[in-house]
N, C-alpha and C positions, 0 to 999 in steps of 0.2 A: 532414542533421543526424545526428550520431553522438555516442555516449558515449565519452569518453576514458578508457580503462582505468586510466590513471595517476591519475585523479581519483575513484577508488573506494576507500573505506576499508574494510578487512577487520578483523574481530575475531580472526582467526586466520591464521597464515602458511599459504601455499599447501600445504605438505606435510601440514598437519593438517586440510585441508578435505574430503578425499575421504571419501565415505560418511557425512558429517554433514549434518543438515538445514540448509538455507539459508533465511535471511530477507533479502529485498531491501528496503531502506528508501529512500524518496523524500522529500526535505526540502520545506520550504515556500518561498513566494515571497521573493526577495531574501535567501536563506539559502545554506547550503553543506553539504557532506557531513559536516562536523565537528559541526554543531549537532544535538544529539539523539543523537550516537553513544554518549554515556555511558549511555543506557538499556540497553545491552547487559549492564550489571552487574545488571539486574533481571530478565533473561530466563533461561530454562533454560540451564544451562552447556553442554549438548551442541550448542546452536544456534550456527551461524556467521552473523554479521551482515555484510552488504555494504551500505554507505551510498554512494549514487550521487550525484554532483554533476550538477545540471541543466545542460543544454547551452547555455542562453542566459545571457549575462552581462548583468545589469541592475543599474545603480547599483553598490553595493559588494558585491553578492552574485550569486546565480544563480537561474534560474527554469526552469520547464518550458514555459511559454507566456506571451505578453504579457498583462498585465491592463490593456488600453487599447482604443481603438476598433478595433484590428486583431485582437482576440480572435475566434477562430472555432473550430468543431469540428475543422476541418482542422489547426489549430495544436496542439490537444490530441492528435489522431491522430499528428501528426509526432513528438511527444515519446514517445508510447506505442510507436511503431515503433522509435525509437532505443533505448529500453531493452530491448525484445524482441530486437532484433538483437544487442545486447550480451549478453543472457542466452543466446541461441542460441550465440554464440561461445564461451561457457564450457563447452559440452557437459555441462550439468548433468544428472545422472541422477535421475529421479524428480521429482514435483511439488515446488515450492518455495512459500514464503510470500512475500507481498508486503504492504508496509506503506507507507501514504502519510500525511504530516502536512500539513494545510491544503491548499495548492495541489497538493501531491504526490498527494492522494487522487484527483483527477480523472484524472491520468495513470495511476495505479496501477490504477484500476477500468476504465479504457479498455483497459488491457492484459488484464485478466481477461476482459473482454467480447470481446476479439479471439481469445484462446487460452485458453478456460476449463479445458481439460484439462492445461494446464501447471502450474496452481497447486493447492496443497493447502488453502490458506486465505488470507484477505485481511483487512487491518486498515485501518479508517478512523479516524484520530485528528484530530478537529477540522476535518473537511472535508466536501465534498459531492460527489455523483455527478452527472455529466452525464446527464440522463434521456432524451435522444433515443435512439430505437431503434438497435440494432447487430445485425449479421448473426448473431452467435453467442449472442444473448440466450436463445433457446429452449434451446440446449444448456446454458447456465449454469443456467437455471431447472430443467432436468431433473436436473442434478448436485446442486443445493442446496449449493453451496460454503459452508463455514462462514465467517462474517464477524463480526468484532468491530468495533463502532462505539462509540467513546468520545468524549464532548464535555462541555464545561462549560455550565452553565445561564446563565452570565453572559458568554459569548463575544461580544465586540463586533465581531469580524472577519467571521465567517460570517453572512450575512444570514438572518434568521428565515424569509424566504420560501423558502429552499432546504431547510429542515429537513423539511417534510412531503413534498415530492417525493422527497427522498433516502430517507426512511423507507419510503415507498410502493414505490419501486423495489427497495430492498434486501429488503423483506418479500416481494415478489412473486418475486424472482429468486434469493434466497440463503437460507441457514439463518442468520438474523440473531440476534446477541446484542448488544443495545443497552444502554449504560450512560450515564446523565446524572449529572454531579457538581455538586451544589448550590454556587453561588458561584464556581465555577471559571471563569476567563477563557479566553483563547486559548493555553493551554499544557497541560501534562500533570502530574497530581498523583501522589503516591505511591500513593494508593488506586487510581487508574487503572492504574498500572504493575503493581500486584499483581493486578488483574483481568485485565490483558493477559497477564501471565505464566501465570496459571491457564488462560486460554483457549488459549494456544500449547501449553502442556504437554498439554492434553487432545487437541489435534489434531496433535501431532508424529508419531504413527504414520501418520496420513493424509498428512501432508506428506512423510514420508520413504519410505514403503513402499507405501501403498495409495492409490488414487484415492478421492475423495469419492464416496459412493453416494447415489442418489436415495432420498428418503423413501418408505416403502410407502404 
């Protein structure tokens, strides 16, 4: 399983990307790299956004892993490996940000759990983390990676049974900023984008020049 570099949307041409902080975005199930790309207009202008298409074609869109009887931790690991391999091929200097929406959250945070020192911060929009233990969880907990988790109180897609385990895992292993938006469904609001932009702005120095540091 590989990421096709031709199916990655960039917010800036290649000649303008050097030495600018990078945010990698992973879309939701049955979606594509174009959906959500407009959120770049709400983020800090110095940021470069790379929206990656999922490697599995499902229906009229794309996915990171199947949501059927074949779903397994191995399938999520495969998608995380594919994105990490693509990211390594970019020879990116310094930690980057990673953002997942819905299904993309599981893959994004599996990447963080595999290589916690690669990332300066992580974002969970309307998704859940796979709570099974991973080899680098101890290192991630030591670093206290900054994480933004935004979700709607009326989200009909993410099962409520996943909320408490996700909160417990994020609280234990990261420096969590959680925001819940009353009445919001399985999408992103302007208020959430404003909060996300403020969070990224706060952590851009860590994402671009310095690693996250453990809390005293």
